[in-house]
A tleap script that builds the chain and sets N, CA, C and O, in Angstrom:
source leaprc.protein.ff14SB
mol = sequence {
  NMET PRO VAL ILE LYS ALA GLN ASP ALA LYS
  ILE PHE GLU ILE PRO ASN VAL THR PHE HIE
  GLY LEU ALA ALA PRO SER ARG GLY ALA ASN
  GLU ASN ALA VAL TRP ARG VAL VAL VAL ALA
  PRO GLY THR GLU GLY ALA GLY HIE GLU LEU
  SER ARG GLU GLU VAL LEU ILE ALA VAL SER
  GLY ARG ALA LEU ALA ARG ILE GLY GLY VAL
  ASP HIE PRO VAL THR VAL GLY ASP ALA ILE
  VAL VAL PRO PRO ASP THR ASP PHE ALA LEU
  SER ASN PRO GLY GLU ALA PRO PHE GLU ALA
  ILE VAL VAL PHE PRO VAL GLY GLY GLN ALA
  ARG VAL GLY GLN ASP SER PHE VAL PRO PRO
  TRP ALA CVAL
}
set mol.1.N position { 3.509 -20.822 -7.585 }
set mol.1.CA position { 3.091 -21.174 -6.236 }
set mol.1.C position { 1.675 -20.641 -6.020 }
set mol.1.O position { 1.498 -19.427 -5.915 }
set mol.2.N position { 0.665 -21.504 -5.951 }
set mol.2.CA position { -0.719 -21.035 -5.838 }
set mol.2.C position { -1.110 -20.522 -4.453 }
set mol.2.O position { -2.070 -19.760 -4.343 }
set mol.3.N position { -0.402 -20.911 -3.398 }
set mol.3.CA position { -0.726 -20.441 -2.047 }
set mol.3.C position { 0.538 -19.871 -1.418 }
set mol.3.O position { 1.565 -20.542 -1.325 }
set mol.4.N position { 0.437 -18.630 -0.995 }
set mol.4.CA position { 1.545 -17.990 -0.286 }
set mol.4.C position { 1.114 -17.865 1.172 }
set mol.4.O position { 0.198 -17.108 1.494 }
set mol.5.N position { 1.762 -18.592 2.025 }
set mol.5.CA position { 1.423 -18.581 3.448 }
set mol.5.C position { 1.837 -17.261 4.088 }
set mol.5.O position { 2.895 -16.716 3.773 }
set mol.6.N position { 1.002 -16.751 4.984 }
set mol.6.CA position { 1.287 -15.482 5.649 }
set mol.6.C position { 2.657 -15.507 6.318 }
set mol.6.O position { 3.384 -14.515 6.273 }
set mol.7.N position { 3.014 -16.623 6.934 }
set mol.7.CA position { 4.302 -16.705 7.626 }
set mol.7.C position { 5.488 -16.698 6.659 }
set mol.7.O position { 6.628 -16.496 7.076 }
set mol.8.N position { 5.222 -16.919 5.366 }
set mol.8.CA position { 6.288 -16.894 4.366 }
set mol.8.C position { 6.415 -15.544 3.669 }
set mol.8.O position { 7.286 -15.366 2.817 }
set mol.9.N position { 5.557 -14.595 4.023 }
set mol.9.CA position { 5.598 -13.275 3.385 }
set mol.9.C position { 6.922 -12.586 3.688 }
set mol.9.O position { 7.383 -12.569 4.829 }
set mol.10.N position { 7.521 -12.023 2.656 }
set mol.10.CA position { 8.753 -11.268 2.838 }
set mol.10.C position { 8.392 -9.917 3.442 }
set mol.10.O position { 7.438 -9.276 3.001 }
set mol.11.N position { 9.143 -9.482 4.445 }
set mol.11.CA position { 8.861 -8.251 5.178 }
set mol.11.C position { 9.770 -7.126 4.680 }
set mol.11.O position { 10.981 -7.302 4.543 }
set mol.12.N position { 9.161 -5.969 4.412 }
set mol.12.CA position { 9.891 -4.769 4.017 }
set mol.12.C position { 9.480 -3.664 4.975 }
set mol.12.O position { 8.302 -3.529 5.303 }
set mol.13.N position { 10.449 -2.870 5.425 }
set mol.13.CA position { 10.128 -1.809 6.377 }
set mol.13.C position { 10.726 -0.483 5.947 }
set mol.13.O position { 11.867 -0.403 5.491 }
set mol.14.N position { 9.921 0.553 6.107 }
set mol.14.CA position { 10.392 1.921 6.037 }
set mol.14.C position { 9.922 2.545 7.353 }
set mol.14.O position { 9.099 1.943 8.042 }
set mol.15.N position { 10.414 3.722 7.723 }
set mol.15.CA position { 10.004 4.260 9.022 }
set mol.15.C position { 8.483 4.286 9.205 }
set mol.15.O position { 7.759 4.899 8.422 }
set mol.16.N position { 8.023 3.611 10.249 }
set mol.16.CA position { 6.626 3.573 10.686 }
set mol.16.C position { 5.674 2.803 9.772 }
set mol.16.O position { 4.465 2.823 10.000 }
set mol.17.N position { 6.190 2.125 8.740 }
set mol.17.CA position { 5.340 1.361 7.829 }
set mol.17.C position { 6.010 0.019 7.531 }
set mol.17.O position { 7.198 -0.042 7.213 }
set mol.18.N position { 5.217 -1.062 7.642 }
set mol.18.CA position { 5.702 -2.406 7.333 }
set mol.18.C position { 4.870 -2.985 6.210 }
set mol.18.O position { 3.642 -2.899 6.223 }
set mol.19.N position { 5.547 -3.579 5.234 }
set mol.19.CA position { 4.895 -4.208 4.091 }
set mol.19.C position { 5.159 -5.709 4.160 }
set mol.19.O position { 6.308 -6.138 4.266 }
set mol.20.N position { 4.097 -6.503 4.101 }
set mol.20.CA position { 4.195 -7.956 4.089 }
set mol.20.C position { 3.918 -8.396 2.652 }
set mol.20.O position { 2.761 -8.480 2.242 }
set mol.21.N position { 4.974 -8.675 1.888 }
set mol.21.CA position { 4.828 -9.041 0.490 }
set mol.21.C position { 4.156 -10.389 0.336 }
set mol.21.O position { 4.673 -11.397 0.818 }
set mol.22.N position { 3.027 -10.422 -0.317 }
set mol.22.CA position { 2.297 -11.667 -0.530 }
set mol.22.C position { 2.478 -12.110 -1.977 }
set mol.22.O position { 3.470 -12.769 -2.289 }
set mol.23.N position { 1.566 -11.775 -2.852 }
set mol.23.CA position { 1.687 -12.168 -4.255 }
set mol.23.C position { 2.523 -11.132 -5.009 }
set mol.23.O position { 2.353 -9.927 -4.825 }
set mol.24.N position { 3.421 -11.618 -5.852 }
set mol.24.CA position { 4.278 -10.781 -6.695 }
set mol.24.C position { 4.951 -11.706 -7.704 }
set mol.24.O position { 4.916 -12.923 -7.523 }
set mol.25.N position { 5.558 -11.176 -8.751 }
set mol.25.CA position { 6.229 -12.045 -9.713 }
set mol.25.C position { 7.252 -12.985 -9.077 }
set mol.25.O position { 7.371 -14.138 -9.491 }
set mol.26.N position { 7.984 -12.509 -8.082 }
set mol.26.CA position { 8.975 -13.375 -7.426 }
set mol.26.C position { 8.321 -14.486 -6.604 }
set mol.26.O position { 8.993 -15.417 -6.161 }
set mol.27.N position { 7.009 -14.380 -6.405 }
set mol.27.CA position { 6.289 -15.391 -5.638 }
set mol.27.C position { 5.168 -16.015 -6.473 }
set mol.27.O position { 4.205 -16.549 -5.923 }
set mol.28.N position { 5.296 -15.947 -7.803 }
set mol.28.CA position { 4.399 -16.689 -8.683 }
set mol.28.C position { 3.259 -15.924 -9.325 }
set mol.28.O position { 2.525 -16.508 -10.123 }
set mol.29.N position { 3.071 -14.646 -9.019 }
set mol.29.CA position { 1.976 -13.876 -9.610 }
set mol.29.C position { 2.426 -13.251 -10.929 }
set mol.29.O position { 3.582 -12.851 -11.067 }
set mol.30.N position { 1.527 -13.168 -11.881 }
set mol.30.CA position { 1.842 -12.582 -13.179 }
set mol.30.C position { 1.144 -11.258 -13.436 }
set mol.30.O position { 1.683 -10.418 -14.156 }
set mol.31.N position { -0.034 -11.047 -12.872 }
set mol.31.CA position { -0.857 -9.880 -13.203 }
set mol.31.C position { -0.876 -8.811 -12.115 }
set mol.31.O position { -0.796 -7.618 -12.408 }
set mol.32.N position { -0.983 -9.245 -10.851 }
set mol.32.CA position { -1.132 -8.292 -9.743 }
set mol.32.C position { -0.199 -8.641 -8.597 }
set mol.32.O position { 0.047 -9.811 -8.306 }
set mol.33.N position { 0.311 -7.607 -7.958 }
set mol.33.CA position { 1.045 -7.766 -6.709 }
set mol.33.C position { 0.070 -7.453 -5.572 }
set mol.33.O position { -0.779 -6.570 -5.689 }
set mol.34.N position { 0.210 -8.188 -4.483 }
set mol.34.CA position { -0.660 -7.995 -3.320 }
set mol.34.C position { 0.222 -8.010 -2.076 }
set mol.34.O position { 1.107 -8.854 -1.936 }
set mol.35.N position { -0.034 -7.069 -1.183 }
set mol.35.CA position { 0.683 -7.048 0.072 }
set mol.35.C position { -0.225 -6.556 1.177 }
set mol.35.O position { -1.284 -5.984 0.920 }
set mol.36.N position { 0.203 -6.785 2.423 }
set mol.36.CA position { -0.465 -6.237 3.596 }
set mol.36.C position { 0.418 -5.120 4.105 }
set mol.36.O position { 1.617 -5.314 4.308 }
set mol.37.N position { -0.163 -3.951 4.314 }
set mol.37.CA position { 0.586 -2.814 4.833 }
set mol.37.C position { 0.091 -2.512 6.241 }
set mol.37.O position { -1.110 -2.548 6.508 }
set mol.38.N position { 1.021 -2.216 7.134 }
set mol.38.CA position { 0.713 -1.832 8.507 }
set mol.38.C position { 1.354 -0.467 8.746 }
set mol.38.O position { 2.569 -0.306 8.633 }
set mol.39.N position { 0.511 0.513 9.078 }
set mol.39.CA position { 0.979 1.882 9.316 }
set mol.39.C position { 0.875 2.145 10.819 }
set mol.39.O position { -0.200 2.029 11.408 }
set mol.40.N position { 1.995 2.496 11.424 }
set mol.40.CA position { 2.043 2.735 12.866 }
set mol.40.C position { 1.199 3.942 13.255 }
set mol.40.O position { 1.020 4.862 12.458 }
set mol.41.N position { 0.679 3.936 14.487 }
set mol.41.CA position { -0.081 5.085 14.975 }
set mol.41.C position { 0.760 6.365 14.920 }
set mol.41.O position { 1.971 6.339 15.138 }
set mol.42.N position { 0.092 7.479 14.624 }
set mol.42.CA position { 0.766 8.764 14.604 }
set mol.42.C position { 1.642 9.012 13.389 }
set mol.42.O position { 2.457 9.934 13.397 }
set mol.43.N position { 1.491 8.210 12.349 }
set mol.43.CA position { 2.329 8.346 11.153 }
set mol.43.C position { 1.704 9.302 10.149 }
set mol.43.O position { 0.531 9.182 9.794 }
set mol.44.N position { 2.514 10.254 9.701 }
set mol.44.CA position { 2.114 11.162 8.622 }
set mol.44.C position { 2.595 10.539 7.319 }
set mol.44.O position { 3.789 10.290 7.151 }
set mol.45.N position { 1.673 10.288 6.402 }
set mol.45.CA position { 2.018 9.627 5.144 }
set mol.45.C position { 2.850 10.499 4.223 }
set mol.45.O position { 2.697 11.720 4.188 }
set mol.46.N position { 3.734 9.849 3.477 }
set mol.46.CA position { 4.567 10.548 2.498 }
set mol.46.C position { 3.833 10.610 1.165 }
set mol.46.O position { 3.335 9.593 0.682 }
set mol.47.N position { 3.762 11.792 0.572 }
set mol.47.CA position { 3.096 11.946 -0.711 }
set mol.47.C position { 3.863 11.261 -1.827 }
set mol.47.O position { 5.092 11.318 -1.875 }
set mol.48.N position { 3.140 10.619 -2.715 }
set mol.48.CA position { 3.721 9.969 -3.876 }
set mol.48.C position { 2.646 9.781 -4.930 }
set mol.48.O position { 1.463 9.980 -4.653 }
set mol.49.N position { 3.043 9.402 -6.134 }
set mol.49.CA position { 2.116 9.071 -7.211 }
set mol.49.C position { 2.409 7.660 -7.684 }
set mol.49.O position { 3.478 7.106 -7.424 }
set mol.50.N position { 1.444 7.093 -8.379 }
set mol.50.CA position { 1.578 5.744 -8.911 }
set mol.50.C position { 1.298 5.776 -10.407 }
set mol.50.O position { 0.482 6.566 -10.882 }
set mol.51.N position { 1.981 4.911 -11.139 }
set mol.51.CA position { 1.773 4.874 -12.590 }
set mol.51.C position { 0.549 4.065 -12.986 }
set mol.51.O position { 0.075 4.156 -14.118 }
set mol.52.N position { 0.039 3.273 -12.050 }
set mol.52.CA position { -1.132 2.437 -12.289 }
set mol.52.C position { -2.093 2.592 -11.114 }
set mol.52.O position { -1.699 3.055 -10.044 }
set mol.53.N position { -3.348 2.206 -11.310 }
set mol.53.CA position { -4.329 2.261 -10.229 }
set mol.53.C position { -3.921 1.310 -9.102 }
set mol.53.O position { -3.465 0.193 -9.347 }
set mol.54.N position { -4.091 1.772 -7.871 }
set mol.54.CA position { -3.833 0.960 -6.681 }
set mol.54.C position { -5.120 0.891 -5.875 }
set mol.54.O position { -5.835 1.885 -5.753 }
set mol.55.N position { -5.416 -0.289 -5.320 }
set mol.55.CA position { -6.612 -0.469 -4.496 }
set mol.55.C position { -6.177 -0.999 -3.136 }
set mol.55.O position { -5.416 -1.963 -3.048 }
set mol.56.N position { -6.668 -0.358 -2.073 }
set mol.56.CA position { -6.398 -0.775 -0.705 }
set mol.56.C position { -7.725 -1.094 -0.029 }
set mol.56.O position { -8.705 -0.373 -0.218 }
set mol.57.N position { -7.765 -2.172 0.759 }
set mol.57.CA position { -8.935 -2.544 1.553 }
set mol.57.C position { -8.526 -2.507 3.019 }
set mol.57.O position { -7.641 -3.253 3.439 }
set mol.58.N position { -9.169 -1.641 3.798 }
set mol.58.CA position { -8.850 -1.505 5.219 }
set mol.58.C position { -9.338 -2.734 5.990 }
set mol.58.O position { -10.500 -3.125 5.884 }
set mol.59.N position { -8.425 -3.340 6.775 }
set mol.59.CA position { -8.802 -4.516 7.560 }
set mol.59.C position { -8.746 -4.277 9.063 }
set mol.59.O position { -9.338 -5.041 9.827 }
set mol.60.N position { -8.041 -3.225 9.507 }
set mol.60.CA position { -8.081 -2.869 10.928 }
set mol.60.C position { -7.590 -1.443 11.109 }
set mol.60.O position { -6.802 -0.934 10.311 }
set mol.61.N position { -8.063 -0.815 12.162 }
set mol.61.CA position { -7.660 0.541 12.482 }
set mol.61.C position { -8.378 1.584 11.641 }
set mol.61.O position { -9.388 1.313 10.992 }
set mol.62.N position { -7.814 2.794 11.678 }
set mol.62.CA position { -8.370 3.925 10.931 }
set mol.62.C position { -7.222 4.664 10.269 }
set mol.62.O position { -6.087 4.632 10.745 }
set mol.63.N position { -7.529 5.325 9.171 }
set mol.63.CA position { -6.497 6.074 8.454 }
set mol.63.C position { -7.104 7.310 7.822 }
set mol.63.O position { -8.317 7.522 7.844 }
set mol.64.N position { -6.227 8.112 7.261 }
set mol.64.CA position { -6.631 9.265 6.484 }
set mol.64.C position { -5.913 9.155 5.142 }
set mol.64.O position { -4.684 9.197 5.077 }
set mol.65.N position { -6.695 9.015 4.075 }
set mol.65.CA position { -6.130 8.926 2.725 }
set mol.65.C position { -6.269 10.282 2.061 }
set mol.65.O position { -7.375 10.809 1.943 }
set mol.66.N position { -5.154 10.848 1.626 }
set mol.66.CA position { -5.184 12.096 0.862 }
set mol.66.C position { -4.979 11.728 -0.603 }
set mol.66.O position { -3.919 11.241 -0.994 }
set mol.67.N position { -6.014 11.971 -1.403 }
set mol.67.CA position { -5.992 11.633 -2.824 }
set mol.67.C position { -6.263 12.905 -3.610 }
set mol.67.O position { -7.335 13.500 -3.500 }
set mol.68.N position { -5.288 13.316 -4.399 }
set mol.68.CA position { -5.457 14.536 -5.178 }
set mol.68.C position { -5.740 15.756 -4.327 }
set mol.68.O position { -6.485 16.643 -4.745 }
set mol.69.N position { -5.153 15.818 -3.128 }
set mol.69.CA position { -5.319 16.966 -2.249 }
set mol.69.C position { -6.568 16.952 -1.382 }
set mol.69.O position { -6.797 17.889 -0.617 }
set mol.70.N position { -7.380 15.903 -1.488 }
set mol.70.CA position { -8.615 15.794 -0.698 }
set mol.70.C position { -8.436 14.695 0.345 }
set mol.70.O position { -8.013 13.588 0.011 }
set mol.71.N position { -8.755 14.993 1.612 }
set mol.71.CA position { -8.645 14.017 2.693 }
set mol.71.C position { -9.905 13.171 2.792 }
set mol.71.O position { -11.024 13.677 2.711 }
set mol.72.N position { -9.694 11.855 2.972 }
set mol.72.CA position { -10.797 10.904 3.096 }
set mol.72.C position { -10.559 10.032 4.327 }
set mol.72.O position { -9.573 9.295 4.359 }
set mol.73.N position { -11.431 10.090 5.348 }
set mol.73.CA position { -11.301 9.170 6.479 }
set mol.73.C position { -11.564 7.741 6.002 }
set mol.73.O position { -12.435 7.507 5.164 }
set mol.74.N position { -10.806 6.796 6.541 }
set mol.74.CA position { -10.912 5.392 6.134 }
set mol.74.C position { -11.062 4.539 7.384 }
set mol.74.O position { -10.307 4.694 8.343 }
set mol.75.N position { -12.040 3.636 7.369 }
set mol.75.CA position { -12.235 2.700 8.471 }
set mol.75.C position { -12.346 1.281 7.926 }
set mol.75.O position { -12.375 1.067 6.715 }
set mol.76.N position { -12.406 0.328 8.831 }
set mol.76.CA position { -12.435 -1.098 8.466 }
set mol.76.C position { -13.512 -1.383 7.426 }
set mol.76.O position { -14.660 -0.960 7.563 }
set mol.77.N position { -13.116 -2.109 6.384 }
set mol.77.CA position { -14.022 -2.498 5.323 }
set mol.77.C position { -14.064 -1.529 4.158 }
set mol.77.O position { -14.577 -1.870 3.092 }
set mol.78.N position { -13.531 -0.318 4.341 }
set mol.78.CA position { -13.521 0.664 3.258 }
set mol.78.C position { -12.487 0.289 2.199 }
set mol.78.O position { -11.464 -0.327 2.498 }
set mol.79.N position { -12.774 0.671 0.965 }
set mol.79.CA position { -11.827 0.503 -0.134 }
set mol.79.C position { -11.331 1.881 -0.557 }
set mol.79.O position { -12.105 2.833 -0.656 }
set mol.80.N position { -10.040 1.967 -0.803 }
set mol.80.CA position { -9.419 3.182 -1.314 }
set mol.80.C position { -8.988 2.879 -2.744 }
set mol.80.O position { -8.242 1.927 -2.974 }
set mol.81.N position { -9.441 3.667 -3.694 }
set mol.81.CA position { -9.036 3.497 -5.084 }
set mol.81.C position { -8.203 4.722 -5.451 }
set mol.81.O position { -8.705 5.844 -5.505 }
set mol.82.N position { -6.921 4.477 -5.701 }
set mol.82.CA position { -5.999 5.557 -6.029 }
set mol.82.C position { -5.790 5.566 -7.546 }
set mol.82.O position { -5.209 4.631 -8.096 }
set mol.83.N position { -6.261 6.621 -8.224 }
set mol.83.CA position { -6.057 6.690 -9.670 }
set mol.83.C position { -4.582 6.887 -10.011 }
set mol.83.O position { -3.828 7.424 -9.200 }
set mol.84.N position { -4.168 6.462 -11.189 }
set mol.84.CA position { -2.778 6.720 -11.588 }
set mol.84.C position { -2.514 8.215 -11.711 }
set mol.84.O position { -3.420 9.010 -11.959 }
set mol.85.N position { -1.239 8.574 -11.529 }
set mol.85.CA position { -0.772 9.951 -11.729 }
set mol.85.C position { -1.498 10.968 -10.851 }
set mol.85.O position { -1.728 12.106 -11.260 }
set mol.86.N position { -1.857 10.540 -9.631 }
set mol.86.CA position { -2.561 11.399 -8.677 }
set mol.86.C position { -1.804 11.373 -7.356 }
set mol.86.O position { -1.439 10.303 -6.868 }
set mol.87.N position { -1.566 12.545 -6.776 }
set mol.87.CA position { -0.861 12.602 -5.496 }
set mol.87.C position { -1.648 11.812 -4.448 }
set mol.87.O position { -2.867 11.946 -4.338 }
set mol.88.N position { -0.928 10.984 -3.681 }
set mol.88.CA position { -1.553 10.111 -2.687 }
set mol.88.C position { -0.665 10.023 -1.461 }
set mol.88.O position { 0.557 9.922 -1.572 }
set mol.89.N position { -1.290 10.062 -0.282 }
set mol.89.CA position { -0.594 9.827 0.981 }
set mol.89.C position { -1.554 9.118 1.919 }
set mol.89.O position { -2.747 9.420 1.943 }
set mol.90.N position { -1.033 8.176 2.691 }
set mol.90.CA position { -1.836 7.426 3.655 }
set mol.90.C position { -1.255 7.678 5.036 }
set mol.90.O position { -0.123 7.288 5.323 }
set mol.91.N position { -2.034 8.334 5.893 }
set mol.91.CA position { -1.602 8.666 7.245 }
set mol.91.C position { -2.421 7.892 8.266 }
set mol.91.O position { -3.541 7.460 7.995 }
set mol.92.N position { -1.835 7.729 9.445 }
set mol.92.CA position { -2.554 7.115 10.557 }
set mol.92.C position { -2.481 8.056 11.753 }
set mol.92.O position { -1.544 7.981 12.548 }
set mol.93.N position { -3.473 8.945 11.885 }
set mol.93.CA position { -3.470 9.871 13.017 }
set mol.93.C position { -3.978 9.227 14.307 }
set mol.93.O position { -3.984 9.873 15.355 }
set mol.94.N position { -4.401 7.971 14.244 }
set mol.94.CA position { -5.001 7.299 15.396 }
set mol.94.C position { -3.990 6.753 16.384 }
set mol.94.O position { -2.789 7.006 16.288 }
set mol.95.N position { -4.516 5.992 17.343 }
set mol.95.CA position { -3.699 5.420 18.417 }
set mol.95.C position { -3.467 3.926 18.251 }
set mol.95.O position { -2.796 3.310 19.080 }
set mol.96.N position { -4.011 3.334 17.193 }
set mol.96.CA position { -3.823 1.902 16.918 }
set mol.96.C position { -3.259 1.759 15.509 }
set mol.96.O position { -3.462 2.640 14.673 }
set mol.97.N position { -2.554 0.666 15.233 }
set mol.97.CA position { -2.051 0.463 13.876 }
set mol.97.C position { -3.193 0.406 12.867 }
set mol.97.O position { -4.301 -0.025 13.189 }
set mol.98.N position { -2.911 0.842 11.655 }
set mol.98.CA position { -3.837 0.706 10.536 }
set mol.98.C position { -3.281 -0.375 9.618 }
set mol.98.O position { -2.094 -0.375 9.293 }
set mol.99.N position { -4.154 -1.302 9.201 }
set mol.99.CA position { -3.730 -2.367 8.301 }
set mol.99.C position { -4.654 -2.415 7.096 }
set mol.99.O position { -5.862 -2.203 7.207 }
set mol.100.N position { -4.059 -2.698 5.943 }
set mol.100.CA position { -4.836 -2.827 4.712 }
set mol.100.C position { -4.197 -3.877 3.815 }
set mol.100.O position { -2.998 -4.146 3.902 }
set mol.101.N position { -5.007 -4.456 2.967 }
set mol.101.CA position { -4.537 -5.322 1.886 }
set mol.101.C position { -4.520 -4.460 0.632 }
set mol.101.O position { -5.476 -3.741 0.344 }
set mol.102.N position { -3.414 -4.543 -0.112 }
set mol.102.CA position { -3.206 -3.675 -1.271 }
set mol.102.C position { -3.033 -4.516 -2.529 }
set mol.102.O position { -2.348 -5.540 -2.518 }
set mol.103.N position { -3.664 -4.070 -3.617 }
set mol.103.CA position { -3.521 -4.710 -4.928 }
set mol.103.C position { -2.994 -3.665 -5.903 }
set mol.103.O position { -3.521 -2.557 -5.997 }
set mol.104.N position { -1.935 -4.046 -6.633 }
set mol.104.CA position { -1.269 -3.129 -7.558 }
set mol.104.C position { -0.794 -3.939 -8.765 }
set mol.104.O position { -0.172 -4.986 -8.586 }
set mol.105.N position { -1.070 -3.484 -9.979 }
set mol.105.CA position { -0.663 -4.259 -11.154 }
set mol.105.C position { 0.851 -4.465 -11.218 }
set mol.105.O position { 1.631 -3.560 -10.923 }
set mol.106.N position { 1.241 -5.666 -11.608 }
set mol.106.CA position { 2.653 -5.980 -11.790 }
set mol.106.C position { 3.261 -4.984 -12.782 }
set mol.106.O position { 2.676 -4.701 -13.828 }
set mol.107.N position { 4.425 -4.466 -12.445 }
set mol.107.CA position { 5.120 -3.514 -13.303 }
set mol.107.C position { 4.783 -2.070 -13.015 }
set mol.107.O position { 5.450 -1.168 -13.521 }
set mol.108.N position { 3.746 -1.830 -12.198 }
set mol.108.CA position { 3.412 -0.463 -11.838 }
set mol.108.C position { 4.549 0.166 -11.047 }
set mol.108.O position { 5.294 -0.526 -10.353 }
set mol.109.N position { 4.675 1.473 -11.156 }
set mol.109.CA position { 5.745 2.174 -10.468 }
set mol.109.C position { 5.204 3.244 -9.534 }
set mol.109.O position { 4.121 3.792 -9.742 }
set mol.110.N position { 5.984 3.526 -8.504 }
set mol.110.CA position { 5.709 4.641 -7.608 }
set mol.110.C position { 6.644 5.774 -7.995 }
set mol.110.O position { 7.758 5.540 -8.465 }
set mol.111.N position { 6.183 7.008 -7.794 }
set mol.111.CA position { 7.004 8.181 -8.069 }
set mol.111.C position { 7.019 9.073 -6.832 }
set mol.111.O position { 5.975 9.422 -6.280 }
set mol.112.N position { 8.223 9.429 -6.416 }
set mol.112.CA position { 8.431 10.398 -5.353 }
set mol.112.C position { 9.311 11.477 -5.965 }
set mol.112.O position { 10.488 11.245 -6.240 }
set mol.113.N position { 8.743 12.647 -6.176 }
set mol.113.CA position { 9.475 13.691 -6.895 }
set mol.113.C position { 9.729 13.227 -8.319 }
set mol.113.O position { 8.796 12.835 -9.020 }
set mol.114.N position { 10.969 13.267 -8.747 }
set mol.114.CA position { 11.330 12.836 -10.098 }
set mol.114.C position { 11.761 11.374 -10.159 }
set mol.114.O position { 12.012 10.850 -11.244 }
set mol.115.N position { 11.848 10.710 -9.005 }
set mol.115.CA position { 12.332 9.328 -8.946 }
set mol.115.C position { 11.173 8.340 -9.092 }
set mol.115.O position { 10.201 8.404 -8.341 }
set mol.116.N position { 11.281 7.425 -10.064 }
set mol.116.CA position { 10.296 6.350 -10.243 }
set mol.116.C position { 10.944 5.023 -9.924 }
set mol.116.O position { 12.123 4.813 -10.208 }
set mol.117.N position { 10.169 4.121 -9.329 }
set mol.117.CA position { 10.691 2.794 -8.986 }
set mol.117.C position { 9.531 1.832 -8.812 }
set mol.117.O position { 8.408 2.238 -8.511 }
set mol.118.N position { 9.817 0.552 -9.004 }
set mol.118.CA position { 8.849 -0.490 -8.693 }
set mol.118.C position { 9.040 -0.795 -7.208 }
set mol.118.O position { 10.153 -1.117 -6.791 }
set mol.119.N position { 7.983 -0.699 -6.402 }
set mol.119.CA position { 8.142 -0.989 -4.974 }
set mol.119.C position { 8.701 -2.405 -4.785 }
set mol.119.O position { 8.221 -3.345 -5.419 }
set mol.120.N position { 9.706 -2.566 -3.925 }
set mol.120.CA position { 10.339 -3.878 -3.778 }
set mol.120.C position { 9.392 -4.978 -3.304 }
set mol.120.O position { 9.628 -6.153 -3.584 }
set mol.121.N position { 8.330 -4.619 -2.594 }
set mol.121.CA position { 7.358 -5.611 -2.135 }
set mol.121.C position { 6.448 -6.068 -3.272 }
set mol.121.O position { 5.676 -7.011 -3.103 }
set mol.122.N position { 6.533 -5.403 -4.440 }
set mol.122.CA position { 5.694 -5.743 -5.600 }
set mol.122.C position { 6.486 -6.464 -6.691 }
set mol.122.O position { 5.971 -6.681 -7.788 }
set mol.123.N position { 7.727 -6.833 -6.401 }
set mol.123.CA position { 8.599 -7.474 -7.408 }
set mol.123.C position { 8.575 -8.980 -7.253 }
set mol.123.O position { 9.243 -9.688 -8.006 }
savepdb mol mol.pdb
quit
């Protein structure tokens, strides 16, 4: 499927974060998964690591990206490059939702503690 319509995106939710699954193997992509993430205002991000590089492009709002223990303010148009095997958390201390487009290689995994998994929005 060469075009995935926004209204056809599969929605995944965890507390205070919504993922709009766009490109993924289940939707015709072979190399990269792409989704839109929306982080609610006042959300403290959960720390995790990734097995592959992840890239996020901020499209609205503001966020705080903690990468390897260092905090980085993020605003519209900024790119966040998360190296593999590096602690990462994305928080939204602001009063408006933060939205970003995310690109992650197919087959990449997230790790929380000792648990590894392929994010369901990337399958």
